[in-house]
C-alpha positions as CSV (number, residue, x, y, z in Angstrom):
1,M,0.1,-0.2,0.3
2,V,3.1,2.4,1.3
3,G,4.6,1.3,-2.6
4,E,1.3,2.0,-4.4
5,N,1.2,5.8,-2.8
6,T,4.8,6.5,-3.3
7,M,4.4,5.7,-6.7
8,Y,1.2,7.7,-6.8
9,L,3.5,10.3,-5.8
10,I,5.9,9.6,-7.3
11,G,3.6,9.6,-10.7
12,L,2.2,12.8,-9.4
13,A,5.2,14.4,-9.1
14,G,6.6,13.8,-12.7
15,L,3.3,14.8,-14.1
16,I,3.3,18.0,-11.7
17,T,6.9,17.6,-13.5
18,V,6.1,17.3,-17.2
19,V,3.0,20.0,-16.7
20,Y,5.2,22.5,-15.2
21,L,8.4,21.9,-17.6
22,S,5.7,21.9,-20.1
23,V,4.1,25.3,-19.1
24,I,7.9,26.3,-18.8
25,I,8.6,25.5,-22.6
26,M,5.7,27.4,-23.5
27,L,6.4,30.2,-22.1
28,K,10.0,30.3,-23.3
29,M,9.1,29.7,-26.8
30,K,6.0,32.4,-26.4
31,K,8.9,35.0,-25.2
32,I,11.5,33.7,-28.1
33,K,9.3,34.1,-30.4
34,A,8.6,37.4,-29.5
35,L,12.3,37.7,-29.6
36,Q,12.3,36.4,-33.2
37,T,9.8,38.8,-33.9
38,E,11.6,41.9,-32.3
39,I,15.3,40.8,-33.9
40,Y,13.1,40.7,-37.5
41,K,12.1,43.9,-36.1
42,L,15.7,45.1,-35.5
43,Q,16.9,43.5,-39.3
44,R,14.4,45.5,-40.7
45,A,15.4,48.7,-39.1
46,L,18.5,47.8,-39.6
47,D,18.4,47.6,-43.7
48,E,16.3,50.0,-43.8
49,T,19.2,52.5,-42.2
50,E,21.9,51.0,-43.8
51,E,19.8,51.8,-47.4
52,Q,19.1,54.7,-46.0
53,A,22.8,55.4,-44.9
54,K,24.0,54.6,-48.5
55,L,20.9,57.4,-50.2
56,L,23.1,59.4,-48.1
57,V,26.3,59.0,-49.4
58,R,25.1,58.5,-53.1
59,T,23.3,61.5,-52.1
60,D,26.5,63.5,-50.5
61,M,29.1,62.4,-53.8
62,E,25.9,64.1,-56.1
63,L,26.0,67.1,-54.1
64,N,29.6,67.3,-54.1
65,K,30.1,67.0,-57.6
66,A,26.8,69.0,-58.8
67,Q,29.1,71.6,-55.5
68,E,32.7,71.0,-57.8
69,E,30.4,71.4,-61.5
70,L,28.7,74.7,-60.2
71,D,32.2,75.9,-59.3
72,K,33.8,75.2,-62.3
73,K,31.0,76.8,-63.9
74,V,31.4,79.7,-61.8
75,T,35.5,80.0,-62.5
76,S,34.9,79.8,-65.8
77,L,32.6,82.5,-66.3
78,Y,34.7,84.5,-64.1
79,A,37.4,83.9,-66.6
80,L,35.1,84.0,-69.8
81,Q,34.6,87.5,-68.3
82,K,38.0,88.4,-67.8
83,L,38.5,87.1,-71.4
84,S,35.7,89.0,-72.2
85,R,37.0,92.3,-70.9
86,A,40.7,91.5,-72.4
87,V,39.5,91.5,-76.3
88,S,37.2,94.0,-76.0
89,T,39.8,96.8,-74.6
90,S,41.7,96.7,-77.7
91,L,41.0,97.8,-81.0
92,E,44.4,97.1,-82.6
93,E,43.9,93.7,-84.1
94,N,47.7,92.4,-83.2
95,Q,47.1,93.1,-79.8
96,I,43.7,91.5,-79.3
97,F,45.0,88.3,-79.1
98,K,48.3,89.4,-77.0
99,R,46.0,90.5,-74.0
100,I,44.6,86.7,-73.9
101,E,47.0,85.3,-70.9
102,V,47.3,81.2,-70.5
103,S,46.0,81.7,-66.5
104,Y,42.4,82.8,-68.1
105,L,42.4,79.6,-70.3
106,E,43.4,77.6,-67.8
107,E,40.0,79.2,-65.2
108,L,38.1,77.9,-68.7
109,G,38.8,74.3,-67.7
110,F,40.9,73.3,-70.8
111,E,44.3,72.2,-70.7
112,K,44.7,72.4,-74.6
113,S,44.1,75.5,-76.6
114,L,44.7,76.9,-80.0
115,V,43.5,79.4,-82.3
116,Y,44.1,80.1,-85.7
117,L,42.9,82.8,-88.9
118,W,42.7,82.0,-92.5
119,D,45.3,84.0,-94.6
120,E,43.1,85.1,-97.9
121,Q,46.3,85.9,-99.1
122,E,48.6,83.2,-98.2
123,K,46.0,80.7,-98.3
124,K,46.7,79.2,-94.9
125,F,46.2,79.0,-91.5
126,R,47.7,81.2,-89.2
127,L,48.3,80.2,-85.7
128,F,47.9,83.2,-83.4
129,I,47.3,81.3,-79.7
130,N,49.4,78.6,-78.5
131,K,48.3,76.6,-74.7
132,S,50.6,74.1,-73.6
133,Y,52.0,72.9,-77.2
134,S,55.1,72.6,-78.0
135,E,56.6,74.4,-80.3
136,E,57.2,71.4,-82.7
137,D,53.6,70.2,-81.6
138,G,52.3,73.9,-83.2
139,V,54.1,73.5,-86.2
140,A,52.7,69.8,-87.0
141,I,49.3,70.7,-86.1
142,T,49.4,73.4,-88.3
143,D,51.2,71.8,-91.1
144,Y,48.6,69.3,-90.7
145,L,45.6,72.2,-91.0
146,N,47.8,73.4,-94.2
147,F,47.8,70.0,-96.1
148,N,43.8,69.5,-95.0
149,T,42.4,73.5,-95.3
150,E,39.1,72.1,-96.9
151,P,37.4,70.5,-94.5
152,Y,38.6,73.6,-91.6
153,L,37.1,76.0,-93.8
154,N,33.9,73.9,-94.7
155,F,33.6,74.5,-90.8
156,I,33.9,78.2,-90.3
157,K,31.6,78.1,-93.3
158,S,28.7,76.4,-91.4
159,Q,29.1,79.3,-88.6
160,K,28.4,76.1,-86.1
161,A,30.7,74.4,-83.0
162,L,31.6,71.0,-83.1
163,S,32.8,69.2,-80.4
164,A,33.7,65.0,-79.6
165,N,29.9,64.9,-78.5
166,S,28.5,66.5,-81.9
167,K,26.5,64.2,-84.0
168,A,27.7,66.0,-86.8
169,L,31.0,64.5,-86.6
170,D,31.4,60.1,-87.5
171,D,33.4,59.0,-85.2
172,A,36.4,58.6,-87.7
173,K,36.8,62.1,-87.9
174,K,36.9,62.5,-84.5
175,E,39.1,60.0,-83.7
176,T,41.4,61.3,-86.3
177,I,41.0,65.2,-84.8
178,K,41.8,63.4,-81.2
179,F,44.6,62.2,-82.2
180,K,46.4,65.1,-84.6
181,F,46.0,67.6,-81.3
182,K,46.5,64.9,-79.0
183,V,43.6,65.5,-76.8
184,A,40.4,63.3,-75.1
185,S,37.5,65.2,-76.2
186,F,37.6,68.3,-77.8
187,V,35.5,71.3,-79.2
188,L,35.7,73.6,-82.3
189,A,34.3,76.9,-82.6
190,P,34.5,79.0,-85.6
191,I,35.7,83.0,-85.2
192,L,33.2,85.3,-87.4
193,P,34.3,88.6,-88.1
194,K,32.0,90.5,-90.5
195,E,34.6,91.7,-92.3
196,G,38.5,90.1,-93.0
197,S,39.5,86.8,-92.0
198,Q,37.9,84.4,-90.1
199,G,38.7,81.4,-87.9
200,F,38.2,79.2,-85.3
201,I,40.1,78.4,-81.5
202,F,40.8,75.1,-80.8
203,A,39.6,73.6,-76.9
204,G,40.7,70.1,-75.4
205,T,41.7,68.3,-72.6
206,E,43.7,64.5,-72.2
207,N,41.3,63.5,-69.4
208,K,39.3,61.1,-70.4
209,D,37.6,60.8,-67.3
210,A,36.6,64.5,-67.8
211,P,34.7,64.6,-71.4
212,I,34.0,67.9,-72.3
213,S,30.2,69.1,-71.6
214,E,28.1,70.8,-73.4
215,G,28.3,73.8,-70.8
216,D,32.1,73.5,-72.2
217,E,30.9,73.7,-75.4
218,E,28.8,76.9,-74.9
219,L,31.2,78.9,-73.2
220,I,33.9,77.8,-75.7
221,T,31.3,78.9,-78.7
222,I,30.6,82.6,-76.2
223,L,34.8,83.4,-76.7
224,A,35.1,82.4,-79.8
225,N,31.7,84.9,-80.7
226,Q,34.0,87.6,-78.4
227,L,37.0,87.4,-80.3
228,G,35.1,87.8,-83.8
229,Q,33.5,91.0,-82.1
230,A,36.8,92.1,-81.3
231,L,38.4,91.5,-84.5
232,E,35.5,92.8,-86.3
233,N,35.6,96.1,-83.5
234,A,39.2,96.7,-84.1
235,R,39.0,96.1,-88.5
236,L,36.2,98.9,-88.3
237,F,38.4,101.0,-86.6
238,E,41.2,100.8,-88.0
239,K,38.8,101.3,-91.6
240,T,37.7,104.0,-90.1
241,W,41.0,105.8,-88.9
242,R,42.9,105.1,-91.8
243,A,39.5,106.7,-93.8
244,Q,39.7,110.1,-91.2
245,Q,43.5,109.5,-91.8
246,D,42.6,110.3,-95.8
247,L,40.1,112.6,-94.7
248,E,42.5,114.9,-93.2
249,K,44.9,114.1,-95.7
250,K,42.8,115.7,-98.5
251,V,41.3,118.1,-96.9
252,E,45.1,119.6,-96.0
253,E,45.0,119.3,-99.9
254,R,42.0,120.7,-101.1
255,T,42.8,123.5,-98.2
256,R,46.4,124.4,-99.9
257,D,44.9,124.8,-103.0
258,L,42.0,126.4,-102.1
259,T,44.3,129.6,-100.5
260,R,46.9,129.7,-103.2
261,A,43.7,129.7,-106.0
262,L,42.2,132.3,-102.9
263,E,45.5,134.4,-102.8
264,E,45.4,134.2,-106.5
265,V,41.5,135.6,-107.1
266,K,42.5,138.4,-104.6
267,M,46.0,139.1,-106.6
268,I,43.9,138.6,-110.2
269,S,41.1,140.8,-108.6
270,Q,43.3,143.7,-107.1
271,R,45.0,144.1,-110.3
272,K,41.9,143.9,-112.1
273,T,40.6,147.1,-110.0
274,E,44.0,149.1,-110.4
275,F,43.6,148.0,-113.9
276,V,39.9,149.5,-114.3
277,S,40.9,152.4,-111.9
278,S,43.7,153.1,-114.2
279,V,42.0,152.8,-117.7
280,S,39.3,155.2,-115.9
281,H,41.5,157.6,-115.3
282,E,43.7,157.8,-118.7
283,L,39.8,157.9,-120.2
284,R,38.3,160.6,-118.0
285,T,40.7,163.0,-120.4
286,P,40.0,162.5,-123.6
287,L,36.4,162.6,-122.9
288,T,36.6,165.7,-120.8
289,S,37.9,166.9,-124.3
290,I,35.7,165.1,-126.4
291,K,32.7,166.6,-124.5
292,G,34.1,170.3,-123.8
293,Y,34.8,170.7,-128.0
294,A,31.6,169.6,-128.3
295,A,29.4,172.1,-126.5
296,I,31.9,174.7,-127.8
297,L,30.7,173.7,-131.5
298,L,27.0,173.5,-130.0
299,T,27.0,177.0,-129.0
300,G,28.1,178.0,-132.4
301,K,30.4,180.4,-130.9
302,L,32.6,178.9,-134.2
303,G,30.0,179.5,-136.7
304,E,26.7,178.4,-137.3
305,L,26.2,174.9,-137.5
306,P,24.2,172.9,-140.6
307,E,21.5,171.1,-139.2
308,E,22.6,167.3,-140.0
309,V,26.1,168.3,-138.1
310,R,24.5,169.9,-135.3
311,L,22.6,166.2,-135.3
312,R,25.6,164.2,-135.5
313,L,27.4,167.3,-132.4
314,D,24.4,166.3,-129.7
315,K,24.9,162.6,-130.0
316,I,28.4,163.3,-129.1
317,N,27.7,164.5,-126.1
318,R,24.8,162.3,-125.7
319,H,27.7,159.4,-126.3
320,S,30.0,161.2,-123.9
321,D,27.6,161.9,-121.2
322,E,27.2,158.0,-121.0
323,L,31.1,157.2,-121.2
324,V,31.2,160.0,-118.2
325,Q,28.8,157.4,-116.4
326,F,30.1,154.1,-117.0
327,V,33.8,155.3,-116.5
328,N,32.7,157.5,-113.1
329,D,30.9,153.9,-112.1
330,L,33.9,152.2,-112.7
331,L,35.9,153.9,-110.8
332,D,33.5,154.1,-107.6
333,I,33.3,150.2,-107.8
334,S,37.3,150.0,-108.7
335,R,38.0,152.7,-104.9
336,I,35.1,150.6,-103.3
337,E,36.3,147.6,-103.5
338,A,39.9,149.1,-103.1
339,G,39.0,150.6,-99.7
340,R,39.6,153.9,-100.8
341,E,36.3,155.2,-100.7
342,A,35.2,156.8,-97.1
343,M,31.3,156.1,-96.5
344,K,30.7,159.2,-94.6
345,Q,28.0,158.2,-92.4
346,T,25.3,160.3,-90.3
347,S,21.9,160.0,-89.5
348,E,19.8,160.1,-92.3
349,E,15.5,160.0,-92.7
350,L,14.4,157.7,-95.0
351,K,11.7,159.3,-96.2
352,K,14.0,162.5,-97.5
353,I,16.3,160.3,-99.5
354,I,13.2,158.6,-100.7
355,D,11.3,161.8,-101.6
356,S,14.9,163.9,-103.2
357,V,15.3,160.7,-105.5
358,S,11.3,160.4,-106.7
359,D,11.8,164.3,-107.6
360,L,15.0,163.1,-109.6
361,L,12.6,160.3,-111.2
362,S,9.6,162.2,-111.9
363,T,9.9,162.7,-115.5
364,Q,10.7,158.6,-116.1
365,L,8.2,157.9,-113.6
366,K,5.8,160.4,-115.4
367,E,6.3,159.2,-118.9
368,K,5.8,155.3,-118.2
369,E,3.0,157.2,-115.3
370,I,4.1,154.1,-112.9
371,E,2.7,155.0,-109.7
372,L,5.5,155.2,-106.6
373,S,4.4,154.5,-103.4
374,Y,5.8,153.8,-99.8
375,D,5.5,152.2,-96.3
376,I,8.4,153.1,-93.8
377,A,7.7,151.7,-90.5
378,D,7.9,154.0,-87.6
379,N,10.8,152.3,-85.8
380,A,12.5,151.6,-89.2
381,G,12.5,155.5,-90.4
382,V,15.9,156.9,-89.9
383,V,19.4,154.9,-91.1
384,F,22.9,156.1,-90.1
385,V,24.4,156.2,-93.8
386,D,26.5,158.0,-96.3
387,S,23.1,160.3,-98.0
388,N,24.8,160.7,-100.9
389,Q,25.9,156.9,-102.4
390,I,22.5,155.6,-100.4
391,K,20.6,157.8,-102.8
392,R,22.9,156.2,-105.8
393,V,21.3,153.2,-104.4
394,F,17.5,153.9,-104.5
395,I,18.6,155.9,-108.1
396,N,19.7,152.2,-109.6
397,L,17.2,150.1,-107.6
398,I,14.2,152.4,-108.6
399,N,15.7,153.3,-112.5
400,N,15.7,149.2,-113.0
401,A,12.3,149.0,-111.0
402,I,11.0,151.7,-113.7
403,K,12.4,150.4,-117.1
404,F,11.3,146.8,-116.6
405,S,7.6,147.6,-115.6
406,P,4.9,147.9,-117.8
407,P,3.4,151.3,-118.8
408,K,0.8,152.5,-115.4
409,G,2.8,150.5,-113.2
410,K,3.2,149.8,-110.3
411,I,6.6,150.3,-107.6
412,T,6.4,149.8,-103.9
413,I,9.3,150.5,-101.2
414,K,9.2,149.2,-98.0
415,S,11.0,149.0,-94.3
416,H,11.1,147.9,-91.9
417,K,13.1,147.0,-88.4
418,D,15.6,143.7,-88.9
419,D,17.5,142.9,-85.6
420,K,19.9,146.2,-84.9
421,Q,19.2,146.9,-89.4
422,V,16.4,148.0,-91.1
423,Q,15.5,146.1,-94.6
424,I,14.3,148.0,-97.1
425,D,12.6,146.2,-99.8
426,I,11.7,147.6,-103.4
427,S,9.6,145.9,-105.3
428,D,7.9,145.8,-108.7
429,N,5.4,144.1,-111.4
430,G,8.0,144.0,-113.9
431,C,8.8,141.1,-116.3
432,G,10.5,139.6,-113.6
433,I,14.1,138.1,-113.6
434,P,14.7,134.1,-113.9
435,E,15.8,131.7,-111.1
436,H,19.3,131.4,-112.6
437,A,20.0,135.2,-112.9
438,Q,19.1,135.7,-109.4
439,G,22.8,135.0,-108.5
440,P,24.9,136.5,-111.0
441,I,22.5,139.9,-111.6
442,F,24.8,142.0,-109.6
443,E,28.1,140.4,-110.8
444,E,30.2,143.3,-113.1
445,F,28.9,143.9,-117.0
446,Y,26.6,141.1,-116.1
447,R,23.1,141.6,-117.7
448,V,20.0,139.6,-118.0
449,D,18.8,138.3,-121.5
450,N,15.6,139.3,-121.7
451,Q,13.7,141.4,-124.4
452,I,14.3,144.7,-122.8
453,N,18.3,144.5,-122.3
454,Q,18.4,143.7,-125.9
455,Q,16.7,146.8,-127.3
456,L,17.8,149.7,-124.2
457,K,21.5,150.1,-123.7
458,G,23.5,149.3,-120.8
459,T,26.9,148.3,-118.6
460,G,25.6,146.2,-116.6
461,L,27.3,147.5,-113.8
462,G,24.6,149.4,-112.0
463,L,23.4,146.9,-109.8
464,T,27.7,146.3,-108.6
465,L,28.0,149.6,-107.9
466,V,24.9,149.0,-105.6
467,K,26.2,145.4,-103.8
468,N,29.6,147.5,-102.8
469,I,27.5,150.5,-101.6
470,V,25.4,148.7,-99.7
471,Q,28.3,146.0,-98.1
472,A,30.4,149.1,-97.7
473,H,27.6,150.4,-95.2
474,K,28.3,146.4,-93.2
475,G,24.6,145.2,-94.9
476,K,23.3,142.9,-97.5
477,I,21.3,142.5,-100.5
478,W,19.6,139.9,-102.3
479,V,16.5,139.6,-105.2
480,K,13.5,137.6,-105.3
481,S,11.6,137.0,-108.4
482,Q,9.0,135.5,-110.6
483,P,9.2,136.3,-114.2
484,G,6.3,137.8,-115.5
485,I,5.0,138.7,-112.0
486,G,7.8,141.2,-110.9
487,S,10.8,141.6,-108.7
488,T,11.8,142.5,-105.2
489,F,15.4,144.1,-104.4
490,S,15.6,144.0,-100.9
491,F,19.0,145.6,-98.5
492,T,19.8,145.8,-95.4
493,L,21.1,149.1,-93.5
494,P,22.5,150.5,-90.4
495,Q,20.4,152.2,-87.7
């Protein structure tokens, strides 16, 4: 019985132990499962963290690369600005390329560069800039270009940049350029001034890991455009400067010619004046004798004269008067031109001068029934003149107006103040003066070719004398006229 109880107790204890162990194991398993779940979560978190770390590293590398590219572009832009300023501040073609420093090209990011221009006269490319190439390599590349000019001239004519990335170039040509110019990547940009030699700029790099980008190609294109503009400005300046030098030379030569011609004209004019004065004086003596003898004969003191003889003596006397007037006019003109005729100027009333002349010419006015009227402004009634000389001006101008006006015509005289002078206008409704004759009408011996002048005699000295008298008073004279309508002679006198 005791044995059975003992066995029972042992079984029960074993069962309890098994149950207890089972519970313990279940709890452990549950805990292990929880731990496994936690480990899984941790593993996922770790994986995500690792991915984020990798992403951060990649992002940081890309940012560094972008920063490097940005720094490179900023440096390149600064270098381009320096280059642009250097080439644009010179107006001499041979100085433009000398101003481009090698350091500027290095800052653009290119290890090697060359600049060529086409020499149209010698039909070959000429090297102007050589950066990082030996003299031997520069000669070799130049020889290569001048042996293969056509493709490079066509490239310049295309006006488009080419690079190692260009689809316009096949691989074989790209490799040829790389080999000949000893670079791994390159860009070619045409230099295109509007006038004169054109060419191109070559830039390349030997680093295979740093190929030329689109931004690099754009920089070189901008530089090439700047060089083209600088060359164009320099050539235009030189052309303008040469033209100015030629013009100044021609002006100097023309000035010397004109000075000599003016001196000759003055000398001729002086000789003419002296000749006219001398001849006029010589003519006066015989004319005085002729007129004197004719006058004596006409008085009948030497005996009665037949009518035919008297008529001829009258003609001699009348023509002698005309010759005396002609000689006097010549003398007056020569004296005024030579400055030997002093103007005795005083304040005179225009109305009195015109009235005096009107009385003197009253016979001619009545013969043609011409009306003479005048309108003198209140502030233009007094002039500072030589009265006798100005009367001669009015006599000549009014006499001409009478001669060329139709019967029952009209002559008007007006005056008004013009600045510090008085302007006088003498108008008629006569036959007028053609436009081509209005300039030379004041020249000596010039007569307008019209029907009235063909019928009436004249010397062509009246208006010349008028002009000289007016100019001796520091005034000026001119005419406005329309054929068939009339003429207006205007002149100015001091107050």
